[in-house]
C-alpha positions in Angstrom: -1.1 -5.0 -14.5 -3.3 -6.7 -11.9 -3.4 -10.4 -11.4 -6.0 -11.7 -8.9 -8.9 -14.2 -9.2 -11.2 -11.9 -7.2 -13.0 -9.6 -9.5 -14.1 -7.2 -6.8 -10.6 -6.7 -5.5 -9.2 -6.2 -9.1 -11.9 -3.6 -9.8 -11.3 -1.8 -6.5 -7.6 -1.7 -7.0 -7.9 -0.5 -10.6 -10.2 2.4 -9.7 -8.1 3.5 -6.8 -4.7 3.2 -8.6 -6.1 5.1 -11.6 -7.3 7.8 -9.2 -3.7 8.0 -8.0 -2.4 8.5 -11.5 -1.3 4.9 -12.3 -2.0 3.4 -15.7 -3.6 0.0 -15.2 -3.0 -1.7 -18.6 -4.6 -5.1 -18.0 -6.2 -7.5 -15.5 -5.7 -11.2 -15.2 -7.9 -13.7 -13.5 -5.3 -16.4 -13.0 -1.6 -17.1 -13.3 -1.8 -18.5 -16.9 -3.6 -15.4 -18.1 -1.1 -13.2 -16.2 1.8 -14.8 -18.1 0.1 -14.5 -21.5 -1.1 -10.9 -21.0 2.3 -9.8 -19.6 4.2 -11.3 -22.5 1.9 -9.4 -24.9 1.7 -6.1 -23.0 5.0 -6.0 -21.1 3.8 -4.0 -18.1 6.3 -2.2 -15.8 4.8 -3.7 -12.7 2.5 -6.6 -11.9 0.5 -6.8 -8.6 0.4 -10.6 -8.3 -1.9 -12.6 -6.0 -0.2 -15.6 -4.5 -3.1 -18.0 -4.6 -4.9 -18.2 -8.0 -6.4 -21.0 -10.1 -4.8 -22.5 -13.2 -1.4 -21.3 -12.1 -0.3 -19.8 -8.8 1.4 -16.5 -8.4 4.8 -17.9 -7.4 5.1 -20.1 -10.5 3.6 -17.3 -12.7 6.3 -15.0 -11.3 9.0 -17.5 -12.1 7.9 -17.8 -15.7 7.4 -14.1 -16.1 10.9 -13.2 -14.7 12.4 -15.6 -17.2 10.6 -14.1 -20.1 10.4 -10.5 -18.9 13.3 -9.7 -16.5 12.5 -6.0 -16.7 9.0 -6.4 -15.4 8.7 -6.0 -11.6 6.4 -8.2 -9.6 4.8 -7.2 -6.2 3.3 -10.2 -4.5 0.0 -9.8 -2.6 -0.7 -12.5 0.0 -3.4 -13.1 2.6 -1.0 -14.6 5.1 2.6 -14.1 6.1 3.5 -17.7 5.4 7.2 -18.3 5.6 7.4 -20.9 2.9 5.5 -18.8 0.5 7.6 -15.8 1.2 10.8 -17.8 0.6 9.5 -19.1 -2.6 8.5 -15.6 -3.7 12.0 -14.4 -3.2 13.5 -17.2 -5.2 11.0 -16.7 -8.0 12.2 -13.1 -8.4 9.5 -10.9 -6.9 10.6 -7.4 -5.9 7.8 -6.6 -3.4 5.8 -8.4 -0.8 2.6 -7.1 0.7 -0.2 -8.4 2.9 -3.7 -7.8 1.4 -4.8 -5.8 4.4 -2.2 -3.2 3.7 -3.3 0.4 2.8 -3.6 1.7 -0.8 -0.8 4.1 0.2 1.5 1.1 0.9 0.6 -0.4 -2.5 1.3 2.8 -4.3 4.6 3.2 -2.4 5.6 -0.4 -3.3 5.0 0.3 -7.0 7.1 3.5 -6.9 9.8 1.7 -5.0 10.3 -1.4 -7.2 10.5 0.6 -10.5 13.5 2.5 -9.0 15.3 -0.6 -8.0 14.2 -0.5 -4.4 12.6 -3.4 -2.4 9.1 -3.1 -1.1 8.4 -5.1 2.0 5.3 -5.1 4.2 6.4 -4.6 7.8 4.4 -7.6 8.8 6.3 -9.7 6.3 9.8 -8.5 6.8 10.6 -10.2 10.1 8.9 -13.4 9.1 10.8 -13.6 5.8 14.2 -12.8 7.2 13.7 -15.2 10.0 13.0 -18.0 7.5 16.0 -17.2 5.3 18.3 -17.1 8.3 17.5 -20.7 9.0 17.9 -21.9 5.4 20.7 -24.1 4.2 24.3 -23.2 5.1 26.1 -20.6 3.0 28.9 -22.9 1.9 28.4 -21.8 -1.7 29.1 -18.2 -0.6 32.6 -18.0 0.8 33.5 -14.6 -0.6 33.5 -11.8 1.9 32.5 -8.3 1.1 34.7 -5.3 1.9 34.1 -3.0 5.0 32.7 -0.2 2.7 30.4 -2.7 1.0 29.3 -3.8 4.5 28.4 -0.2 5.3 26.4 0.2 2.0 24.6 -3.1 2.6 23.8 -2.2 6.2 22.2 1.0 5.1 20.2 -0.8 2.5 19.0 -3.2 5.1 18.0 -0.2 7.2 15.7 0.8 4.4 17.8 3.6 2.8 17.5 4.4 -0.9 20.6 4.8 -3.2 20.6 8.6 -2.8 20.3 8.3 1.0 23.2 5.8 1.1 25.3 8.2 -1.0 24.5 11.1 1.3 25.2 9.3 4.5 28.6 7.9 3.3 29.5 11.1 1.4 30.0 9.2 -1.9 28.3 9.5 -5.3 25.2 7.5 -6.3 27.3 6.0 -9.0 29.8 4.7 -6.4 26.9 3.3 -4.4 25.7 1.4 -7.5 29.2 0.1 -8.2 29.4 -1.2 -4.6 26.0 -2.9 -5.0 27.0 -4.5 -8.2 30.1 -5.9 -6.5 28.0 -7.1 -3.5 25.5 -8.9 -5.8 28.4 -10.7 -7.4 30.1 -11.7 -4.2 26.8 -12.8 -2.5 25.5 -14.4 -5.7 22.4 -12.2 -5.4 20.0 -11.0 -8.1 18.9 -7.8 -6.3 18.9 -5.9 -3.1 16.4 -8.1 -1.4 18.4 -11.3 -2.0 21.6 -9.5 -1.0 20.2 -8.3 2.3 18.7 -11.7 3.1 21.9 -13.5 2.3 23.9 -11.0 4.3 21.6 -11.3 7.3 21.8 -15.1 7.2 25.6 -14.9 7.0 25.7 -12.4 10.0 27.2 -9.7 7.8 24.5 -7.2 8.6 21.7 -6.9 11.1 18.1 -5.7 11.1 17.5 -2.8 13.5 
């Protein structure tokens, strides 16, 4: 589903994504319409503009994730604003792209989020992580992950998928998923994005 107040952008995205084999099930002109349509249609992925009338993309994402936790949201933004990016993370978005990205990047982001991966525009990654590193202290997170979990999380931070982590560490994909579940619990994280951001802020992993 597409959510953007610019009709030309929606139409262009719809045609291009359909040409690539994606099924565009609905288009919303604002955040309120996006929430209502998504609740009725339950799309797999929503490409969500940040700045929209009636209801902004961040608040719409927050409401959507509460009602439809299985729907993935990829945020589209004009600017790599640190505050907006941090709010998007907290709202539950799984992907973050700048609007001048290529259609291939958008297609890759859609494919990534539905498989549990995180989709980050290169322009946004450094900005977002720098912001999170300077956030409030991690006093609420005193639990420390194990050395093996550190290895898994570092590979995730390096951009590896679950199969790639399994291959590099010579373990099964199921074991990788078990490690990730443990990491999420220990770092009080909802997904890979939050786990990596939290670990970077705590100095557990680094970005190469």
